[in-house]
Backbone as a chain_set.jsonl record, in Angstrom:
{"seq": "MHTISTQSAAIGKMEFLSFQLGGMEYGVDCRKVKELRTFQSLERFASEGAIVKGVAVSRGVIMPLVDMRVAFNERAASPGPMTDVIILQLSSCVMGMVVDGVTDVVHMYADQITPIPGMTRDSGCDYLMGLGQTGGRRLILVDIDKLMSIRRETAAGAQKAA", "coords": {"N": [[243.798, -45.723, 54.287], [245.777, -44.248, 51.842], [248.859, -43.023, 50.477], [250.133, -41.339, 47.62], [252.853, -41.8, 45.485], [254.593, -39.401, 43.673], [256.846, -39.396, 42.22], [258.833, -39.946, 39.378], [260.734, -42.511, 38.005], [262.13, -42.549, 35.618], [262.969, -40.143, 33.125], [260.397, -38.668, 31.241], [258.613, -40.648, 31.727], [255.32, -41.162, 32.8], [252.962, -41.088, 35.481], [249.87, -42.511, 36.231], [246.915, -42.633, 38.113], [244.82, -45.288, 38.171], [241.349, -46.025, 37.775], [238.031, -47.382, 38.213], [234.979, -46.895, 36.479], [231.765, -47.6, 35.908], [232.444, -50.053, 34.609], [234.458, -49.335, 32.869], [237.9, -48.371, 32.466], [239.738, -45.727, 33.776], [242.169, -43.021, 33.916], [244.002, -40.696, 35.924], [246.338, -38.038, 36.268], [248.871, -38.707, 38.526], [250.09, -36.681, 39.954], [248.111, -34.941, 40.659], [246.755, -36.16, 42.661], [246.043, -36.271, 46.055], [245.401, -38.019, 48.183], [243.962, -41.268, 48.928], [240.804, -42.491, 49.882], [238.396, -44.599, 51.481], [234.922, -44.523, 50.753], [233.257, -44.812, 52.971], [234.953, -44.045, 55.045], [235.131, -41.307, 55.185], [234.17, -38.309, 56.79], [231.092, -37.096, 56.259], [228.741, -34.589, 55.223], [225.807, -32.572, 54.54], [224.6, -33.838, 52.278], [223.503, -33.624, 49.202], [222.011, -33.446, 45.951], [222.594, -34.825, 42.642], [225.049, -35.225, 41.216], [226.939, -33.713, 42.705], [227.764, -34.851, 45.686], [227.571, -33.736, 48.15], [229.401, -32.483, 50.967], [232.596, -33.114, 52.389], [234.945, -33.898, 55.01], [238.395, -34.085, 55.266], [241.323, -34.655, 56.855], [241.058, -32.177, 58.086], [240.35, -30.505, 56.019], [237.76, -29.051, 54.257], [235.761, -30.163, 51.653], [234.166, -30.401, 48.401], [232.279, -33.265, 47.312], [232.295, -35.059, 44.397], [230.37, -37.153, 42.53], [231.497, -39.229, 40.339], [230.515, -41.516, 39.245], [227.849, -41.064, 38.713], [228.082, -38.838, 37.032], [229.428, -39.885, 34.769], [227.968, -42.147, 34.097], [225.331, -41.582, 34.377], [223.564, -42.637, 36.272], [222.214, -43.256, 39.447], [224.056, -44.62, 42.009], [224.307, -46.635, 44.837], [226.743, -46.262, 47.372], [229.185, -48.77, 47.74], [231.178, -51.37, 49.361], [233.528, -51.281, 47.891], [233.653, -48.762, 46.874], [235.479, -45.89, 46.286], [237.149, -42.816, 47.227], [238.859, -40.394, 45.551], [241.027, -38.045, 46.496], [241.69, -34.951, 45.308], [244.037, -32.443, 44.346], [243.314, -29.778, 42.775], [243.877, -27.118, 40.366], [242.34, -25.028, 41.259], [241.062, -25.791, 43.633], [240.537, -28.157, 46.378], [239.139, -31.341, 46.07], [236.889, -34.131, 46.383], [236.604, -37.112, 44.559], [234.281, -39.416, 43.731], [234.446, -42.804, 42.943], [233.956, -46.026, 41.317], [235.96, -47.791, 42.098], [239.442, -47.84, 42.961], [242.17, -48.858, 41.0], [245.111, -49.173, 40.45], [248.486, -47.798, 40.221], [249.638, -46.695, 37.166], [252.313, -46.778, 34.934], [253.434, -44.895, 32.201], [254.756, -44.026, 28.969], [254.939, -41.227, 26.709], [254.618, -42.175, 24.078], [252.892, -44.272, 24.39], [250.416, -43.321, 24.518], [247.587, -42.535, 22.724], [245.462, -40.665, 20.454], [241.938, -40.601, 21.182], [239.848, -42.668, 19.356], [237.698, -41.178, 16.96], [237.388, -38.832, 18.377], [237.668, -35.346, 18.263], [239.155, -32.065, 18.378], [237.047, -30.333, 18.242], [234.945, -31.703, 19.333], [234.192, -31.165, 21.896], [235.29, -32.467, 24.018], [237.764, -31.889, 25.238], [238.89, -32.476, 27.626], [239.607, -35.094, 27.639], [242.523, -36.748, 27.507], [243.621, -38.79, 26.033], [244.047, -42.206, 24.867], [245.483, -44.52, 26.811], [247.77, -47.194, 26.542], [249.011, -50.113, 27.871], [250.657, -53.076, 28.689], [248.537, -54.73, 27.726], [246.333, -53.435, 28.733], [243.853, -50.835, 28.568], [243.443, -47.484, 29.13], [241.339, -44.726, 29.652], [242.454, -41.592, 29.55], [242.222, -38.797, 31.599], [242.139, -35.288, 31.795], [241.914, -33.905, 34.65], [241.66, -31.341, 35.77], [240.651, -29.806, 33.602], [238.239, -31.185, 33.136], [236.847, -30.813, 35.581], [236.618, -28.039, 35.569], [234.787, -27.662, 33.526], [232.554, -28.923, 34.674], [232.136, -27.227, 36.857], [231.478, -24.835, 35.528], [229.127, -25.648, 34.223], [227.478, -26.218, 36.425], [227.34, -23.669, 37.6], [226.041, -22.262, 35.579], [223.557, -23.56, 35.599], [222.639, -22.813, 38.104], [222.299, -20.051, 37.76], [220.255, -20.029, 35.901], [218.139, -20.962, 37.345]], "CA": [[244.264, -44.467, 53.725], [246.993, -44.442, 51.072], [249.453, -41.84, 49.874], [250.562, -41.623, 46.263], [254.168, -41.29, 45.115], [254.535, -38.68, 42.401], [258.19, -39.401, 41.651], [259.036, -40.822, 38.232], [262.091, -43.026, 37.998], [262.773, -42.208, 34.358], [262.453, -38.932, 32.496], [259.439, -38.984, 30.199], [257.628, -41.601, 32.222], [254.23, -40.512, 33.515], [252.213, -41.968, 36.371], [248.436, -42.278, 36.276], [246.13, -43.44, 39.029], [243.721, -45.87, 37.403], [240.137, -46.276, 38.552], [236.906, -47.941, 37.476], [233.682, -46.215, 36.423], [230.834, -48.276, 35.022], [233.08, -51.101, 33.818], [235.55, -48.786, 32.062], [239.046, -47.988, 33.286], [240.19, -44.366, 33.524], [243.381, -42.643, 34.615], [244.294, -39.278, 36.158], [247.73, -37.754, 36.601], [249.123, -38.924, 39.955], [250.504, -35.437, 40.608], [246.9, -34.267, 41.138], [246.16, -36.961, 43.731], [246.572, -36.035, 47.403], [245.265, -39.259, 48.952], [242.829, -42.138, 48.633], [240.015, -42.852, 51.063], [237.162, -45.306, 51.178], [233.784, -43.627, 50.903], [232.756, -44.91, 54.338], [235.887, -43.476, 56.021], [235.061, -39.849, 55.193], [233.101, -37.623, 57.525], [230.32, -36.41, 55.227], [227.537, -33.875, 55.627], [225.156, -31.793, 53.467], [224.527, -34.721, 51.114], [222.419, -33.262, 48.29], [222.343, -33.374, 44.538], [222.898, -36.077, 41.969], [226.485, -35.337, 40.953], [227.635, -33.23, 43.896], [227.25, -35.678, 46.768], [227.692, -33.031, 49.415], [230.686, -31.972, 51.426], [233.272, -34.03, 53.299], [236.122, -33.366, 55.692], [239.534, -34.996, 55.305], [242.509, -33.998, 57.426], [240.712, -30.807, 58.411], [240.011, -29.747, 54.808], [236.382, -29.224, 53.802], [235.801, -30.237, 50.194], [232.991, -30.989, 47.757], [232.392, -34.627, 46.785], [231.668, -35.186, 43.093], [230.155, -38.568, 42.229], [231.779, -39.451, 38.919], [229.695, -42.643, 38.796], [226.639, -40.458, 38.156], [228.478, -37.94, 35.944], [229.818, -40.627, 33.581], [227.028, -43.219, 33.773], [223.983, -41.028, 34.519], [222.723, -43.478, 37.122], [222.551, -43.131, 40.863], [224.507, -45.889, 42.567], [224.603, -46.582, 46.266], [228.138, -46.609, 47.641], [229.427, -50.116, 48.24], [232.449, -51.511, 50.079], [234.654, -50.999, 46.991], [233.58, -47.368, 46.445], [236.609, -45.102, 46.778], [237.184, -41.376, 46.981], [240.18, -39.889, 45.197], [241.103, -36.641, 46.905], [242.49, -34.28, 44.294], [244.45, -31.053, 44.477], [243.168, -29.142, 41.473], [244.488, -25.785, 40.337], [241.481, -24.058, 41.937], [240.494, -26.258, 44.895], [240.66, -29.567, 46.748], [237.838, -31.981, 45.945], [236.851, -35.584, 46.415], [235.975, -37.697, 43.379], [233.778, -40.735, 44.078], [234.575, -43.734, 41.817], [233.605, -47.412, 41.655], [237.094, -48.386, 42.793], [240.777, -47.517, 42.461], [242.846, -50.073, 40.564], [246.528, -49.104, 40.796], [249.239, -46.74, 39.551], [250.116, -47.184, 35.875], [253.405, -45.986, 34.376], [253.377, -44.835, 30.735], [255.515, -43.042, 28.21], [254.084, -40.473, 25.78], [254.305, -42.961, 22.875], [251.868, -45.254, 24.719], [249.142, -42.591, 24.567], [247.121, -42.195, 21.388], [244.164, -39.977, 20.478], [240.78, -41.482, 21.278], [239.214, -42.738, 18.027], [236.457, -40.434, 16.785], [237.4, -37.572, 19.128], [238.389, -34.229, 17.654], [239.19, -30.883, 19.246], [235.737, -29.69, 18.176], [233.902, -32.569, 19.903], [233.84, -30.712, 23.24], [235.856, -33.404, 24.996], [239.19, -31.607, 25.362], [239.353, -33.006, 28.903], [240.122, -36.446, 27.405], [243.905, -36.623, 27.043], [243.916, -39.835, 25.062], [243.875, -43.595, 25.263], [246.763, -45.087, 27.207], [247.815, -48.641, 26.398], [250.193, -50.732, 28.442], [250.453, -54.426, 29.205], [247.224, -55.24, 27.36], [245.286, -52.606, 29.348], [243.526, -49.57, 27.924], [242.912, -46.505, 30.068], [240.926, -43.435, 29.129], [243.187, -40.634, 30.376], [241.402, -37.605, 31.805], [242.728, -34.088, 32.387], [240.904, -33.671, 35.685], [241.445, -29.889, 35.916], [239.745, -29.365, 32.533], [236.928, -31.785, 33.354], [236.173, -30.168, 36.71], [236.262, -26.657, 35.213], [233.547, -27.783, 32.753], [231.493, -29.244, 35.625], [231.848, -26.013, 37.637], [230.784, -23.894, 34.642], [227.787, -26.183, 34.017], [226.727, -26.029, 37.674], [227.107, -22.234, 37.761], [225.029, -21.897, 34.593], [222.283, -24.096, 36.051], [222.188, -22.01, 39.248], [221.849, -18.766, 37.252], [218.999, -20.234, 35.198], [217.072, -21.282, 38.321]], "C": [[245.606, -44.74, 53.047], [247.545, -43.092, 50.657], [250.022, -42.264, 48.534], [251.931, -41.006, 46.031], [254.055, -40.597, 43.77], [255.909, -38.602, 41.752], [258.255, -40.358, 40.475], [260.495, -41.225, 38.201], [262.835, -42.607, 36.733], [262.14, -40.945, 33.787], [261.518, -39.345, 31.361], [258.389, -39.979, 30.633], [256.597, -40.841, 33.041], [253.528, -41.549, 34.374], [250.756, -41.533, 36.398], [247.818, -43.188, 37.314], [244.959, -43.977, 38.224], [242.56, -46.184, 38.33], [239.033, -46.748, 37.63], [235.681, -47.034, 37.586], [232.818, -46.974, 35.436], [231.473, -49.308, 34.117], [234.206, -50.623, 32.918], [236.682, -48.392, 33.007], [239.568, -46.63, 32.819], [241.494, -44.118, 34.267], [243.482, -41.136, 34.761], [245.753, -39.158, 36.571], [247.931, -37.871, 38.112], [249.536, -37.652, 40.678], [249.319, -34.653, 41.149], [246.302, -34.954, 42.362], [246.856, -36.676, 45.062], [246.543, -37.311, 48.23], [244.057, -40.035, 48.464], [242.127, -42.477, 49.926], [238.86, -43.725, 50.611], [236.023, -44.344, 51.448], [233.295, -43.618, 52.347], [233.669, -44.221, 55.361], [235.831, -41.955, 56.109], [233.909, -39.357, 56.05], [232.366, -36.756, 56.505], [229.136, -35.697, 55.855], [227.012, -33.1, 54.432], [225.086, -32.608, 52.178], [223.306, -34.405, 50.266], [222.929, -33.279, 46.87], [222.701, -34.73, 43.964], [224.401, -36.24, 41.779], [227.294, -34.848, 42.139], [227.001, -33.924, 45.087], [227.429, -35.03, 48.134], [229.107, -32.594, 49.689], [231.268, -32.982, 52.4], [234.454, -33.317, 53.929], [237.19, -34.446, 55.689], [240.754, -34.216, 55.766], [242.269, -32.511, 57.667], [240.34, -29.938, 57.226], [238.578, -30.085, 54.416], [236.39, -29.158, 52.283], [234.495, -30.784, 49.645], [233.306, -32.416, 47.315], [231.62, -34.69, 45.472], [231.585, -36.671, 42.762], [230.315, -38.786, 40.732], [230.995, -40.633, 38.375], [228.413, -42.131, 38.16], [227.006, -39.61, 36.933], [228.783, -38.713, 34.658], [228.791, -41.665, 33.16], [225.58, -42.784, 33.832], [223.035, -41.973, 35.252], [223.173, -43.287, 38.568], [222.919, -44.508, 41.392], [224.775, -45.706, 44.049], [226.06, -46.957, 46.478], [228.237, -48.015, 48.223], [230.764, -50.184, 48.937], [233.668, -51.199, 49.217], [234.67, -49.549, 46.52], [234.705, -46.573, 47.103], [236.41, -43.628, 46.483], [238.633, -41.001, 46.709], [240.176, -38.411, 45.563], [242.147, -35.965, 46.03], [242.838, -32.859, 44.692], [244.405, -30.462, 43.082], [243.807, -27.768, 41.512], [243.663, -24.78, 41.125], [240.962, -24.504, 43.303], [240.912, -27.697, 45.204], [239.26, -30.153, 46.635], [237.986, -33.489, 46.039], [236.08, -36.094, 45.219], [235.586, -39.136, 43.719], [233.803, -41.611, 42.827], [234.187, -45.142, 42.279], [234.731, -48.112, 42.41], [238.394, -47.963, 42.145], [241.479, -48.826, 42.137], [244.311, -50.075, 41.014], [247.162, -47.879, 40.15], [249.847, -47.359, 38.299], [251.183, -46.223, 35.362], [253.337, -46.058, 32.862], [254.328, -43.783, 30.201], [254.568, -42.386, 27.21], [253.707, -41.296, 24.551], [253.294, -44.078, 23.136], [250.475, -44.621, 24.788], [248.782, -42.145, 23.16], [245.812, -41.415, 21.498], [243.03, -41.003, 20.563], [240.083, -41.484, 19.921], [237.884, -41.983, 18.006], [236.407, -39.11, 17.526], [238.225, -36.539, 18.378], [238.378, -33.07, 18.638], [237.825, -30.204, 19.319], [234.632, -30.501, 18.848], [233.502, -32.157, 21.322], [234.368, -31.607, 24.34], [237.356, -33.164, 25.169], [239.753, -32.044, 26.711], [239.839, -34.453, 28.779], [241.498, -36.33, 26.769], [244.247, -37.64, 25.97], [243.65, -41.201, 25.643], [245.253, -44.157, 25.563], [246.713, -46.599, 27.115], [249.125, -49.164, 26.949], [249.831, -52.11, 28.974], [249.087, -55.008, 28.901], [246.053, -54.477, 27.971], [245.094, -51.342, 28.538], [242.885, -48.668, 28.961], [242.508, -45.25, 29.312], [241.534, -42.393, 30.064], [242.46, -39.295, 30.387], [242.251, -36.485, 32.388], [241.707, -33.585, 33.399], [240.658, -32.184, 35.926], [240.466, -29.388, 34.856], [238.341, -29.916, 32.749], [236.182, -31.074, 34.472], [235.849, -28.707, 36.421], [234.987, -26.66, 34.371], [232.384, -28.026, 33.698], [231.116, -28.013, 36.451], [231.08, -25.009, 36.798], [229.343, -24.343, 34.408], [226.921, -25.958, 35.248], [226.4, -24.549, 37.886], [226.026, -21.761, 36.8], [223.642, -22.377, 35.017], [221.735, -23.282, 37.22], [221.667, -20.66, 38.773], [220.487, -18.893, 36.577], [217.836, -20.461, 36.149], [216.498, -20.083, 38.986]], "O": [[246.472, -45.396, 53.626], [246.795, -42.128, 50.501], [250.355, -43.433, 48.341], [252.153, -39.834, 46.338], [253.482, -41.149, 42.831], [256.11, -37.817, 40.826], [257.769, -41.485, 40.576], [261.385, -40.389, 38.352], [264.036, -42.341, 36.776], [260.942, -40.706, 33.942], [261.822, -40.271, 30.609], [257.37, -40.133, 29.961], [256.939, -39.993, 33.865], [253.501, -42.735, 34.043], [250.444, -40.354, 36.565], [248.15, -44.371, 37.392], [244.188, -43.203, 37.656], [242.741, -46.553, 39.49], [239.088, -46.541, 36.418], [235.391, -46.482, 38.647], [233.113, -46.988, 34.241], [231.079, -49.43, 32.957], [234.85, -51.441, 32.263], [236.46, -48.117, 34.187], [239.808, -46.413, 31.631], [241.882, -44.897, 35.137], [243.106, -40.385, 33.862], [246.322, -40.079, 37.155], [247.238, -37.211, 38.887], [249.354, -37.548, 41.891], [249.494, -33.788, 42.008], [245.436, -34.388, 43.028], [248.072, -36.816, 45.191], [247.52, -37.653, 48.896], [243.239, -39.531, 47.694], [242.769, -42.721, 50.947], [238.396, -43.604, 49.477], [236.147, -43.447, 52.282], [232.959, -42.566, 52.89], [233.205, -43.849, 56.439], [236.424, -41.37, 57.016], [232.815, -39.921, 56.033], [232.93, -35.809, 55.957], [228.597, -36.13, 56.873], [227.7, -32.983, 53.417], [225.467, -32.125, 51.112], [222.202, -34.859, 50.567], [224.126, -33.143, 46.62], [223.061, -35.658, 44.688], [224.966, -37.273, 42.139], [228.249, -35.511, 42.542], [225.863, -33.639, 45.459], [227.435, -35.716, 49.156], [229.903, -32.366, 48.777], [230.534, -33.63, 53.147], [234.905, -32.277, 53.45], [236.927, -35.589, 56.063], [241.158, -33.238, 55.138], [243.165, -31.689, 57.476], [240.043, -28.756, 57.398], [238.224, -31.254, 54.263], [236.944, -28.231, 51.691], [233.795, -31.536, 50.322], [234.448, -32.738, 46.986], [230.423, -34.405, 45.439], [232.602, -37.363, 42.718], [229.387, -38.557, 39.956], [230.823, -40.748, 37.162], [227.939, -42.698, 37.175], [226.318, -39.661, 35.914], [228.438, -38.254, 33.57], [228.738, -42.033, 31.986], [224.692, -43.515, 33.395], [221.862, -42.093, 34.9], [224.364, -43.174, 38.856], [222.155, -45.46, 41.229], [225.401, -44.729, 44.46], [226.561, -47.876, 45.831], [227.457, -48.391, 49.098], [231.427, -49.159, 49.095], [234.733, -50.885, 49.749], [235.607, -49.141, 45.834], [234.858, -46.586, 48.324], [235.622, -43.242, 45.619], [239.518, -41.254, 47.526], [239.411, -37.625, 45.003], [243.317, -36.347, 46.011], [242.031, -32.158, 45.301], [245.341, -30.622, 42.299], [244.231, -27.305, 42.57], [244.202, -23.785, 41.611], [240.466, -23.672, 44.063], [241.557, -28.36, 44.391], [238.293, -29.524, 47.063], [239.06, -34.045, 45.805], [235.016, -35.567, 44.894], [236.452, -39.976, 43.967], [233.265, -41.236, 41.785], [234.103, -45.413, 43.477], [234.467, -48.944, 43.278], [238.456, -47.75, 40.934], [241.397, -49.789, 42.9], [244.704, -50.881, 41.857], [246.465, -47.027, 39.6], [250.488, -48.408, 38.358], [250.986, -45.008, 35.355], [253.198, -47.141, 32.293], [254.657, -42.801, 30.868], [253.511, -42.937, 26.902], [252.604, -41.145, 24.026], [252.879, -44.761, 22.199], [249.487, -45.295, 25.077], [249.56, -41.467, 22.489], [245.128, -41.492, 22.518], [243.156, -42.126, 20.076], [239.761, -40.421, 19.389], [237.057, -42.126, 18.907], [235.472, -38.334, 17.327], [239.332, -36.819, 17.919], [237.653, -33.108, 19.633], [237.485, -29.58, 20.324], [233.495, -30.037, 18.926], [232.576, -32.732, 21.893], [233.929, -31.505, 25.485], [238.134, -34.116, 25.24], [240.965, -31.99, 26.92], [240.424, -34.985, 29.722], [241.63, -35.871, 25.634], [245.072, -37.375, 25.096], [243.112, -41.347, 26.74], [246.095, -44.26, 24.671], [245.745, -47.223, 27.549], [250.205, -48.725, 26.554], [248.808, -52.278, 29.636], [248.524, -55.716, 29.737], [244.898, -54.838, 27.746], [246.023, -50.837, 27.908], [241.9, -49.043, 29.598], [243.237, -44.771, 28.443], [241.168, -42.322, 31.238], [242.128, -38.736, 29.341], [242.991, -36.691, 33.349], [240.744, -32.912, 33.033], [239.536, -31.805, 36.261], [239.55, -28.628, 35.171], [237.359, -29.197, 32.567], [235.0, -30.764, 34.323], [234.888, -28.18, 36.98], [234.178, -25.74, 34.494], [231.331, -27.405, 33.55], [229.938, -27.774, 36.717], [230.134, -24.391, 37.286], [228.433, -23.515, 34.394], [225.764, -25.554, 35.133], [225.293, -24.217, 38.308], [225.182, -20.945, 37.171], [222.656, -21.669, 34.813], [220.525, -23.079, 37.328], [220.686, -20.161, 39.323], [219.66, -17.985, 36.662], [216.684, -20.19, 35.808], [215.601, -20.209, 39.82]]}, "num_chains": 1, "name": "protein.A"}
């Protein structure tokens, strides 16, 4: 179990937790991260659905588990020893995000983040903040609140249609 520091040493410097999904590296704002857990360390129950992998309990908080490996790669993957869960404090709830593995914390300034080539405001991907580049690494930066609000709206729409 790890805790994440959300303090920035310099003004303007941002911290992103980097993680792997299907061979790509992504980043989320560290201020949204409550803790990191291995998939096996969580008490899980009600495991149903492709993307929503059920419900888990961490430190007495019951939360949904969203398998981002399926959401981003559209393939079901069995959890392995490197599978991690990023526990997030979103604006509307606490949730666990299942990823292939957490890499580290990356520090960036705004001038190190550029728009993702080919993405426009009209492309429906406003949850992608940009492409962060530092030390030869490229991270796809995700606004996790916006992404999860889209997922919730999609799930609610599917339930109404059923």
